[in-house]
A tleap script that builds the chain and sets N, CA, C and O, in Angstrom:
source leaprc.protein.ff14SB
mol = sequence {
  NGLN ALA HIE ILE LEU GLY LYS THR GLU SER
  ASP GLY CYS CYS TYR ALA ASP SER TRP SER
  SER VAL GLN PHE GLN ARG MET ALA ASN VAL
  SER MET ALA THR GLY LYS LYS PRO LEU SER
  VAL PRO ASP LEU ILE LYS ASP VAL GLU ASN
  GLY ILE TYR ILE ILE GLY ASP GLY SER PHE
  SER ILE ASP GLN GLN ARG TYR ASN ALA GLN
  PHE GLY GLY GLN LEU PHE TYR GLU ILE LYS
  ASN GLY GLN ILE THR ARG MET LEU GLU ASP
  VAL ALA TYR GLN ILE ARG THR PRO CALA
}
set mol.1.N position { 3.804 -6.766 -23.104 }
set mol.1.CA position { 2.474 -7.012 -23.027 }
set mol.1.C position { 1.607 -5.917 -23.403 }
set mol.1.O position { 0.385 -6.059 -23.456 }
set mol.2.N position { 2.251 -4.726 -23.692 }
set mol.2.CA position { 1.426 -3.716 -24.269 }
set mol.2.C position { 0.610 -3.955 -25.546 }
set mol.2.O position { -0.446 -3.344 -25.717 }
set mol.3.N position { 1.077 -4.828 -26.444 }
set mol.3.CA position { 0.357 -5.176 -27.604 }
set mol.3.C position { -0.904 -5.980 -27.335 }
set mol.3.O position { -1.897 -5.895 -28.058 }
set mol.4.N position { -0.828 -6.746 -26.294 }
set mol.4.CA position { -2.072 -7.571 -25.900 }
set mol.4.C position { -3.118 -6.548 -25.371 }
set mol.4.O position { -4.300 -6.888 -25.338 }
set mol.5.N position { -2.775 -5.427 -24.995 }
set mol.5.CA position { -3.772 -4.448 -24.632 }
set mol.5.C position { -4.194 -3.451 -25.691 }
set mol.5.O position { -4.941 -2.492 -25.497 }
set mol.6.N position { -3.623 -3.795 -26.839 }
set mol.6.CA position { -3.833 -2.894 -28.043 }
set mol.6.C position { -3.138 -1.548 -27.952 }
set mol.6.O position { -3.555 -0.576 -28.580 }
set mol.7.N position { -2.105 -1.505 -27.185 }
set mol.7.CA position { -1.272 -0.368 -27.041 }
set mol.7.C position { -0.006 -0.348 -28.062 }
set mol.7.O position { 0.336 -1.440 -28.515 }
set mol.8.N position { 0.698 0.783 -28.447 }
set mol.8.CA position { 1.813 0.712 -29.175 }
set mol.8.C position { 3.005 0.978 -28.491 }
set mol.8.O position { 4.115 0.841 -29.005 }
set mol.9.N position { 2.770 1.420 -27.148 }
set mol.9.CA position { 4.050 1.645 -26.245 }
set mol.9.C position { 3.739 1.076 -24.921 }
set mol.9.O position { 2.586 0.936 -24.511 }
set mol.10.N position { 4.842 0.740 -24.236 }
set mol.10.CA position { 4.714 0.140 -22.917 }
set mol.10.C position { 4.638 1.421 -21.943 }
set mol.10.O position { 5.043 2.553 -22.205 }
set mol.11.N position { 4.023 0.976 -20.761 }
set mol.11.CA position { 3.959 1.847 -19.628 }
set mol.11.C position { 5.071 1.543 -18.687 }
set mol.11.O position { 5.215 2.171 -17.637 }
set mol.12.N position { 5.839 0.599 -19.058 }
set mol.12.CA position { 7.099 0.296 -18.080 }
set mol.12.C position { 6.667 -0.391 -16.909 }
set mol.12.O position { 7.403 -0.317 -15.925 }
set mol.13.N position { 5.685 -1.000 -16.836 }
set mol.13.CA position { 5.141 -1.652 -15.419 }
set mol.13.C position { 5.264 -3.039 -15.424 }
set mol.13.O position { 4.634 -3.713 -14.608 }
set mol.14.N position { 6.023 -3.556 -16.271 }
set mol.14.CA position { 6.165 -5.168 -16.082 }
set mol.14.C position { 7.492 -5.425 -15.550 }
set mol.14.O position { 8.314 -4.526 -15.728 }
set mol.15.N position { 7.877 -6.494 -14.918 }
set mol.15.CA position { 9.093 -6.781 -14.372 }
set mol.15.C position { 9.357 -8.402 -14.434 }
set mol.15.O position { 8.482 -9.222 -14.157 }
set mol.16.N position { 10.517 -8.696 -14.785 }
set mol.16.CA position { 10.866 -10.150 -14.727 }
set mol.16.C position { 12.459 -10.087 -14.488 }
set mol.16.O position { 13.191 -9.182 -14.890 }
set mol.17.N position { 12.837 -11.171 -13.788 }
set mol.17.CA position { 14.281 -11.300 -13.275 }
set mol.17.C position { 15.288 -11.723 -14.454 }
set mol.17.O position { 16.514 -11.771 -14.361 }
set mol.18.N position { 14.524 -12.012 -15.562 }
set mol.18.CA position { 15.365 -12.694 -16.726 }
set mol.18.C position { 14.559 -12.381 -17.972 }
set mol.18.O position { 13.413 -11.947 -17.856 }
set mol.19.N position { 15.158 -12.600 -19.256 }
set mol.19.CA position { 14.361 -12.298 -20.273 }
set mol.19.C position { 13.678 -13.677 -20.591 }
set mol.19.O position { 12.832 -13.754 -21.483 }
set mol.20.N position { 14.012 -14.625 -19.941 }
set mol.20.CA position { 13.144 -15.959 -20.273 }
set mol.20.C position { 12.110 -16.259 -19.043 }
set mol.20.O position { 11.602 -17.369 -18.878 }
set mol.21.N position { 11.889 -15.257 -18.293 }
set mol.21.CA position { 10.870 -15.355 -17.193 }
set mol.21.C position { 9.598 -14.670 -17.743 }
set mol.21.O position { 9.648 -13.858 -18.667 }
set mol.22.N position { 8.441 -15.046 -17.119 }
set mol.22.CA position { 7.293 -14.445 -17.310 }
set mol.22.C position { 7.225 -13.032 -16.644 }
set mol.22.O position { 7.540 -13.051 -15.454 }
set mol.23.N position { 6.906 -11.893 -17.117 }
set mol.23.CA position { 6.839 -10.757 -16.514 }
set mol.23.C position { 5.584 -10.663 -15.457 }
set mol.23.O position { 4.579 -11.345 -15.655 }
set mol.24.N position { 5.674 -9.926 -14.503 }
set mol.24.CA position { 4.627 -9.517 -13.614 }
set mol.24.C position { 4.304 -8.007 -13.941 }
set mol.24.O position { 5.137 -7.147 -14.226 }
set mol.25.N position { 2.950 -7.848 -13.847 }
set mol.25.CA position { 2.366 -6.635 -13.808 }
set mol.25.C position { 2.668 -5.862 -12.622 }
set mol.25.O position { 2.401 -6.379 -11.537 }
set mol.26.N position { 3.170 -4.730 -12.653 }
set mol.26.CA position { 3.562 -3.947 -11.375 }
set mol.26.C position { 2.804 -2.654 -11.474 }
set mol.26.O position { 2.534 -2.176 -12.576 }
set mol.27.N position { 2.465 -2.093 -10.378 }
set mol.27.CA position { 1.889 -0.804 -10.167 }
set mol.27.C position { 2.819 0.347 -10.775 }
set mol.27.O position { 4.023 0.382 -10.522 }
set mol.28.N position { 2.269 1.159 -11.481 }
set mol.28.CA position { 3.173 2.300 -12.087 }
set mol.28.C position { 3.691 3.209 -10.734 }
set mol.28.O position { 3.138 3.228 -9.634 }
set mol.29.N position { 4.717 3.835 -11.078 }
set mol.29.CA position { 5.139 4.852 -9.979 }
set mol.29.C position { 4.208 5.685 -9.570 }
set mol.29.O position { 3.720 6.388 -10.454 }
set mol.30.N position { 3.784 5.833 -8.420 }
set mol.30.CA position { 2.799 6.863 -8.103 }
set mol.30.C position { 3.540 7.966 -7.205 }
set mol.30.O position { 4.122 7.653 -6.167 }
set mol.31.N position { 3.479 9.195 -7.651 }
set mol.31.CA position { 3.981 10.203 -6.974 }
set mol.31.C position { 2.908 11.238 -6.613 }
set mol.31.O position { 1.974 11.350 -7.407 }
set mol.32.N position { 2.922 12.022 -5.498 }
set mol.32.CA position { 1.798 12.854 -5.160 }
set mol.32.C position { 2.508 14.188 -4.825 }
set mol.32.O position { 3.428 14.197 -4.007 }
set mol.33.N position { 2.156 15.144 -5.353 }
set mol.33.CA position { 2.590 16.480 -4.840 }
set mol.33.C position { 2.219 16.882 -3.524 }
set mol.33.O position { 1.119 16.649 -3.025 }
set mol.34.N position { 3.185 17.509 -2.952 }
set mol.34.CA position { 2.878 18.048 -1.486 }
set mol.34.C position { 1.679 19.054 -1.457 }
set mol.34.O position { 1.356 19.700 -2.453 }
set mol.35.N position { 1.144 19.130 -0.445 }
set mol.35.CA position { -0.142 20.105 -0.362 }
set mol.35.C position { 0.482 21.535 0.024 }
set mol.35.O position { 1.655 21.719 0.349 }
set mol.36.N position { -0.467 22.456 -0.069 }
set mol.36.CA position { -0.047 23.796 0.173 }
set mol.36.C position { 0.432 24.056 1.702 }
set mol.36.O position { 1.217 24.967 1.966 }
set mol.37.N position { -0.050 23.268 2.599 }
set mol.37.CA position { 0.514 23.308 3.950 }
set mol.37.C position { 0.790 22.074 4.533 }
set mol.37.O position { 0.084 21.121 4.204 }
set mol.38.N position { 1.718 21.913 5.364 }
set mol.38.CA position { 2.017 20.560 6.120 }
set mol.38.C position { 0.775 20.130 7.014 }
set mol.38.O position { 0.160 20.938 7.710 }
set mol.39.N position { 0.478 18.829 6.929 }
set mol.39.CA position { -0.412 18.264 7.778 }
set mol.39.C position { -0.011 17.632 8.876 }
set mol.39.O position { 1.026 16.971 8.825 }
set mol.40.N position { -0.737 17.716 10.036 }
set mol.40.CA position { -0.386 17.028 11.190 }
set mol.40.C position { -1.012 15.760 11.258 }
set mol.40.O position { -1.853 15.447 10.416 }
set mol.41.N position { -0.654 14.928 12.267 }
set mol.41.CA position { -1.313 13.556 12.309 }
set mol.41.C position { -2.760 13.799 12.738 }
set mol.41.O position { -3.588 12.965 12.369 }
set mol.42.N position { -3.202 14.929 13.535 }
set mol.42.CA position { -4.518 15.124 13.913 }
set mol.42.C position { -5.244 15.466 12.557 }
set mol.42.O position { -6.316 14.909 12.321 }
set mol.43.N position { -4.769 16.257 11.759 }
set mol.43.CA position { -5.314 16.628 10.520 }
set mol.43.C position { -5.561 15.407 9.596 }
set mol.43.O position { -6.571 15.313 8.899 }
set mol.44.N position { -4.622 14.524 9.634 }
set mol.44.CA position { -4.903 13.232 8.651 }
set mol.44.C position { -5.923 12.283 9.251 }
set mol.44.O position { -6.597 11.683 8.414 }
set mol.45.N position { -6.163 12.038 10.444 }
set mol.45.CA position { -7.040 11.073 11.075 }
set mol.45.C position { -8.354 11.833 11.473 }
set mol.45.O position { -9.271 11.154 11.937 }
set mol.46.N position { -8.507 13.088 11.340 }
set mol.46.CA position { -9.798 13.661 11.898 }
set mol.46.C position { -11.101 13.028 11.298 }
set mol.46.O position { -12.105 12.998 12.010 }
set mol.47.N position { -11.138 12.529 10.045 }
set mol.47.CA position { -12.443 11.943 9.544 }
set mol.47.C position { -12.389 10.478 9.744 }
set mol.47.O position { -13.368 9.863 9.322 }
set mol.48.N position { -11.487 9.824 10.276 }
set mol.48.CA position { -11.505 8.367 10.438 }
set mol.48.C position { -12.280 7.903 11.610 }
set mol.48.O position { -11.977 8.212 12.762 }
set mol.49.N position { -13.322 7.130 11.282 }
set mol.49.CA position { -14.267 6.719 12.312 }
set mol.49.C position { -13.793 5.563 13.035 }
set mol.49.O position { -13.987 5.554 14.250 }
set mol.50.N position { -13.127 4.458 12.425 }
set mol.50.CA position { -12.499 3.470 12.911 }
set mol.50.C position { -11.340 2.924 12.285 }
set mol.50.O position { -11.500 2.331 11.218 }
set mol.51.N position { -10.094 3.036 12.819 }
set mol.51.CA position { -9.001 2.816 12.134 }
set mol.51.C position { -7.816 2.406 12.827 }
set mol.51.O position { -7.957 2.252 14.040 }
set mol.52.N position { -6.624 2.182 12.319 }
set mol.52.CA position { -5.379 1.911 12.912 }
set mol.52.C position { -4.350 2.912 12.291 }
set mol.52.O position { -4.229 3.012 11.070 }
set mol.53.N position { -3.608 3.653 13.180 }
set mol.53.CA position { -2.420 4.409 12.876 }
set mol.53.C position { -1.262 3.545 12.882 }
set mol.53.O position { -1.108 2.923 13.934 }
set mol.54.N position { -0.285 3.323 11.840 }
set mol.54.CA position { 0.794 2.487 11.725 }
set mol.54.C position { 1.991 3.519 11.614 }
set mol.54.O position { 2.006 4.424 10.780 }
set mol.55.N position { 2.969 3.293 12.520 }
set mol.55.CA position { 4.336 4.186 12.608 }
set mol.55.C position { 5.348 3.167 12.183 }
set mol.55.O position { 5.466 2.054 12.695 }
set mol.56.N position { 6.043 3.631 11.234 }
set mol.56.CA position { 7.337 2.843 10.947 }
set mol.56.C position { 7.180 1.678 9.949 }
set mol.56.O position { 6.074 1.231 9.645 }
set mol.57.N position { 8.303 1.223 9.469 }
set mol.57.CA position { 8.262 0.284 8.511 }
set mol.57.C position { 8.258 -1.158 9.282 }
set mol.57.O position { 8.850 -1.313 10.351 }
set mol.58.N position { 7.625 -2.056 8.713 }
set mol.58.CA position { 7.656 -3.439 9.321 }
set mol.58.C position { 7.824 -4.506 8.292 }
set mol.58.O position { 8.291 -4.172 7.203 }
set mol.59.N position { 7.537 -5.603 8.481 }
set mol.59.CA position { 7.614 -6.849 7.626 }
set mol.59.C position { 6.525 -6.689 6.637 }
set mol.59.O position { 5.485 -6.105 6.941 }
set mol.60.N position { 6.739 -7.200 5.436 }
set mol.60.CA position { 5.752 -7.309 4.328 }
set mol.60.C position { 5.845 -8.445 3.550 }
set mol.60.O position { 6.959 -8.858 3.230 }
set mol.61.N position { 4.658 -9.112 3.134 }
set mol.61.CA position { 4.584 -10.357 2.226 }
set mol.61.C position { 3.707 -10.122 1.217 }
set mol.61.O position { 2.563 -9.800 1.539 }
set mol.62.N position { 3.981 -10.210 0.095 }
set mol.62.CA position { 2.927 -10.332 -1.232 }
set mol.62.C position { 3.164 -11.569 -2.140 }
set mol.62.O position { 4.256 -11.867 -2.622 }
set mol.63.N position { 2.093 -12.199 -2.298 }
set mol.63.CA position { 2.259 -13.415 -3.126 }
set mol.63.C position { 2.605 -13.026 -4.595 }
set mol.63.O position { 2.521 -11.850 -4.949 }
set mol.64.N position { 2.996 -14.012 -5.450 }
set mol.64.CA position { 3.383 -13.791 -6.814 }
set mol.64.C position { 2.294 -13.187 -7.693 }
set mol.64.O position { 2.499 -12.375 -8.595 }
set mol.65.N position { 1.053 -13.701 -7.306 }
set mol.65.CA position { -0.064 -13.262 -8.044 }
set mol.65.C position { -0.571 -11.868 -7.686 }
set mol.65.O position { -1.381 -11.310 -8.427 }
set mol.66.N position { -0.159 -11.339 -6.668 }
set mol.66.CA position { -0.523 -10.105 -6.012 }
set mol.66.C position { -1.979 -10.041 -5.582 }
set mol.66.O position { -2.611 -8.984 -5.582 }
set mol.67.N position { -2.534 -11.324 -5.181 }
set mol.67.CA position { -3.770 -11.541 -4.508 }
set mol.67.C position { -3.833 -11.324 -3.102 }
set mol.67.O position { -4.800 -10.731 -2.622 }
set mol.68.N position { -2.983 -11.706 -2.457 }
set mol.68.CA position { -2.790 -11.631 -1.025 }
set mol.68.C position { -1.432 -10.980 -0.480 }
set mol.68.O position { -0.352 -11.231 -1.014 }
set mol.69.N position { -1.555 -10.168 0.564 }
set mol.69.CA position { -0.498 -9.367 1.069 }
set mol.69.C position { -0.566 -9.101 2.606 }
set mol.69.O position { -1.688 -9.082 3.112 }
set mol.70.N position { 0.294 -8.938 3.230 }
set mol.70.CA position { 0.240 -8.692 4.640 }
set mol.70.C position { 1.416 -7.770 4.872 }
set mol.70.O position { 2.507 -8.007 4.353 }
set mol.71.N position { 1.175 -6.577 5.753 }
set mol.71.CA position { 2.095 -5.591 6.055 }
set mol.71.C position { 2.053 -5.414 7.635 }
set mol.71.O position { 1.045 -5.635 8.305 }
set mol.72.N position { 3.330 -4.969 8.170 }
set mol.72.CA position { 3.353 -4.731 9.453 }
set mol.72.C position { 3.995 -3.230 9.677 }
set mol.72.O position { 4.167 -2.425 8.762 }
set mol.73.N position { 4.292 -3.018 10.954 }
set mol.73.CA position { 4.826 -1.688 11.276 }
set mol.73.C position { 5.767 -1.853 12.514 }
set mol.73.O position { 6.203 -2.939 12.895 }
set mol.74.N position { 6.005 -0.748 13.045 }
set mol.74.CA position { 6.741 -0.781 14.374 }
set mol.74.C position { 5.846 -0.335 15.605 }
set mol.74.O position { 5.984 -0.791 16.740 }
set mol.75.N position { 4.990 0.533 15.265 }
set mol.75.CA position { 3.873 0.935 16.481 }
set mol.75.C position { 2.499 1.135 15.806 }
set mol.75.O position { 2.359 1.557 14.658 }
set mol.76.N position { 1.462 0.772 16.676 }
set mol.76.CA position { 0.191 0.689 16.197 }
set mol.76.C position { -0.831 1.403 17.142 }
set mol.76.O position { -0.862 1.153 18.347 }
set mol.77.N position { -1.574 2.203 16.609 }
set mol.77.CA position { -2.590 2.883 17.526 }
set mol.77.C position { -3.997 2.854 16.997 }
set mol.77.O position { -4.243 3.093 15.815 }
set mol.78.N position { -5.052 2.513 18.018 }
set mol.78.CA position { -6.257 2.498 17.460 }
set mol.78.C position { -6.787 4.077 17.270 }
set mol.78.O position { -6.481 5.004 18.020 }
set mol.79.N position { -7.573 4.158 16.203 }
set mol.79.CA position { -8.203 5.362 15.819 }
set mol.79.C position { -9.649 5.379 16.011 }
set mol.79.O position { -10.236 4.632 15.228 }
set mol.80.N position { -10.433 6.052 16.872 }
set mol.80.CA position { -11.885 6.069 16.941 }
set mol.80.C position { -12.375 7.477 16.957 }
set mol.80.O position { -12.116 8.271 17.861 }
set mol.81.N position { -13.135 7.756 15.853 }
set mol.81.CA position { -13.857 8.922 15.744 }
set mol.81.C position { -12.902 10.051 15.618 }
set mol.81.O position { -13.221 11.121 16.137 }
set mol.82.N position { -11.687 9.938 14.947 }
set mol.82.CA position { -10.798 10.911 14.550 }
set mol.82.C position { -9.662 11.311 15.729 }
set mol.82.O position { -8.886 12.266 15.722 }
set mol.83.N position { -9.822 10.288 16.716 }
set mol.83.CA position { -8.804 10.382 18.014 }
set mol.83.C position { -8.044 9.035 17.878 }
set mol.83.O position { -8.458 7.984 17.390 }
set mol.84.N position { -6.735 9.336 18.469 }
set mol.84.CA position { -5.915 8.174 18.708 }
set mol.84.C position { -6.159 7.634 20.191 }
set mol.84.O position { -5.686 8.244 21.149 }
set mol.85.N position { -6.866 6.542 20.339 }
set mol.85.CA position { -7.429 6.312 21.692 }
set mol.85.C position { -6.445 5.284 22.545 }
set mol.85.O position { -6.479 5.312 23.775 }
set mol.86.N position { -5.574 4.383 21.841 }
set mol.86.CA position { -4.789 3.495 22.575 }
set mol.86.C position { -3.685 2.723 21.725 }
set mol.86.O position { -3.817 2.498 20.522 }
set mol.87.N position { -2.762 2.404 22.358 }
set mol.87.CA position { -1.771 1.650 21.577 }
set mol.87.C position { -2.238 0.120 21.554 }
set mol.87.O position { -2.713 -0.469 22.526 }
set mol.88.N position { -2.018 -0.445 20.240 }
set mol.88.CA position { -2.356 -1.767 19.944 }
set mol.88.C position { -1.305 -2.663 20.030 }
set mol.88.O position { -0.176 -2.176 19.974 }
set mol.89.N position { -1.433 -4.021 20.171 }
set mol.89.CA position { -0.326 -5.000 20.021 }
set mol.89.C position { -0.779 -6.149 18.914 }
set mol.89.O position { -1.931 -6.457 18.611 }
set mol.90.N position { 0.356 -6.647 18.442 }
set mol.90.CA position { 0.124 -7.740 17.506 }
set mol.90.C position { -0.701 -7.436 16.245 }
set mol.90.O position { -1.635 -8.166 15.911 }
set mol.91.N position { -0.368 -6.438 15.611 }
set mol.91.CA position { -1.108 -5.921 14.421 }
set mol.91.C position { -0.565 -6.313 13.218 }
set mol.91.O position { 0.650 -6.238 13.038 }
set mol.92.N position { -1.427 -6.783 12.249 }
set mol.92.CA position { -0.912 -7.057 10.801 }
set mol.92.C position { -2.049 -6.587 9.883 }
set mol.92.O position { -3.233 -6.858 10.087 }
set mol.93.N position { -1.634 -5.933 8.957 }
set mol.93.CA position { -2.607 -5.472 7.881 }
set mol.93.C position { -2.462 -6.452 6.901 }
set mol.93.O position { -1.395 -6.664 6.325 }
set mol.94.N position { -3.803 -7.235 6.633 }
set mol.94.CA position { -3.726 -7.963 5.499 }
set mol.94.C position { -4.887 -7.860 4.438 }
set mol.94.O position { -6.053 -7.733 4.811 }
set mol.95.N position { -4.573 -7.912 3.235 }
set mol.95.CA position { -5.461 -7.506 2.174 }
set mol.95.C position { -5.530 -8.866 1.198 }
set mol.95.O position { -4.648 -9.709 1.040 }
set mol.96.N position { -6.747 -8.811 0.646 }
set mol.96.CA position { -6.982 -9.831 -0.531 }
set mol.96.C position { -7.650 -9.259 -1.873 }
set mol.96.O position { -8.876 -9.146 -1.859 }
set mol.97.N position { -7.043 -8.936 -2.879 }
set mol.97.CA position { -7.508 -8.317 -4.014 }
set mol.97.C position { -8.397 -9.291 -4.715 }
set mol.97.O position { -8.148 -10.496 -4.677 }
set mol.98.N position { -9.507 -8.765 -5.403 }
set mol.98.CA position { -10.257 -9.696 -6.094 }
set mol.98.C position { -9.533 -10.370 -7.315 }
set mol.98.O position { -8.639 -9.874 -8.000 }
set mol.99.N position { -10.174 -11.735 -7.449 }
set mol.99.CA position { -9.465 -12.489 -8.319 }
set mol.99.C position { -9.902 -12.380 -9.788 }
set mol.99.O position { -9.317 -13.029 -10.655 }
savepdb mol mol.pdb
quit
């Protein structure tokens, strides 16, 4: 698909299960360098006004068009004004990307 975008080389971000299948655009591998010092959980959430802290891997589901996705975890905590306030139950993180 690189030629469709006017590129001469692929970024290696398409995937298909066979040569005869239509490829899916995939997100490029994203790697982040470690910081100069380790961050604690309080450091990571100190500026979060209203959020959820998710611990552990859970279920996930992404549709083929990559428009809708849902992710879970093992433990969930509410974050209010940079503080973990309470444990939450039955949490799922759902997203919908623009069409």
